[in-house]
C-alpha positions, 0 to 999 in steps of 0.5 A, a space after each residue: 499500499 502507498 502510505 505517503 507520496 512526494 512529487 510535483 503537481 502536473 495538473 489540477 483536476 476537478 476532484 483531485 490532483 495529478 502528481 507526477 512521480 518518476 515519469 508516471 502521473 498518479 491521480 490523488 483525491 484531495 480535500 477541496 482546500 488543498 486542491 483550491 491552494 494548489 498550483 501546477 509545478 508546485 511540489 507537494 507531500 501527501 499522506 495516502 490512503 488507498 482504496 482497493 475495489 474489484 474494479 478500481 484503485 483510488 488513492 486519497 491524499 492529505 497534507 497531514 497524518 491527522 486529516 488521514 487518520 480522521 478520513 480512515 475513522 470516517 469511512 469506518 462508519 457504515 454507509 460512508 465511503 471514500 468520497 463522502 469522507 473526503 467531502 466530510 474533510 473538504 467541509 469540516 477540518 479535523 478540529 471541527 469533527 472533533 468539537 462536534 464529537 465532543 459536544 454531540 453535535 451531530 447536525 454539524 455533520 448533516 452540512 456535509 454534502 450528501 449526509 443526512 440527519 440519520 447518517 450524521 447521527 451514525 457518524 457522531 455515534 461511530 467517532 464518540 469512543 474514538 476521538 477521546 482515545 486517539 493518541 496525540 488528539 487533544 479534546 477541545 474545550 466544550 462550547 457553551 450554549 451562547 457560542 452554540 447559538 452564535 455558531 448556528 446564526 453564522 452557519 445559517 448566514 451561509 458561513 462555513 462551519 470552519 469559517 464559523 469556528 474561526 470567527 468565534 475564536 476571534 471573539 475576545 476572551 473578556 467579551 460579554 456572554 450575550 448572543 447579540 454582542 458575540 455575533 457582532 463581534 464574530 461578524 467583525 472577523 469577516 470584515 477584519 483584513 
């Protein structure tokens, strides 16, 4: 199995990168953020997971071991295949997944394209015992009800979960625990340079 590769980006496709290794171009499915920031000719180092099926071999690549580990945990959920696992990591970063599991927020997973409420609940249940026991991953402090409301408001405005969490972290620690005030402060994150 191929677990790591380092090569030059030969092409960027709609659902992945073509990485040139010794004159051979390997198609590697990668999260959307990595694909968007990639440029042909750049050298990339990826931690990979190979999916072997009767009719195909697919390679999925991630910039960190942590992302690959989360991908492997996600595809271990019944009904979650590699494409949906990749969509999850294109929508949520490992910290967002960790926070959703530790706070038992299955609704976060239903924001992943192709994931409904039942599948979101399955993801939560499957990951609950795995997230707390994974070596090297520190649990994130639980989000209180006020910040949960602010996050819900931000995502209902069209911001992604990752963007919303970044905006929540932008709020000063001594800010009042008023929903409207915290929402105003979070929105300043998007207007700051």
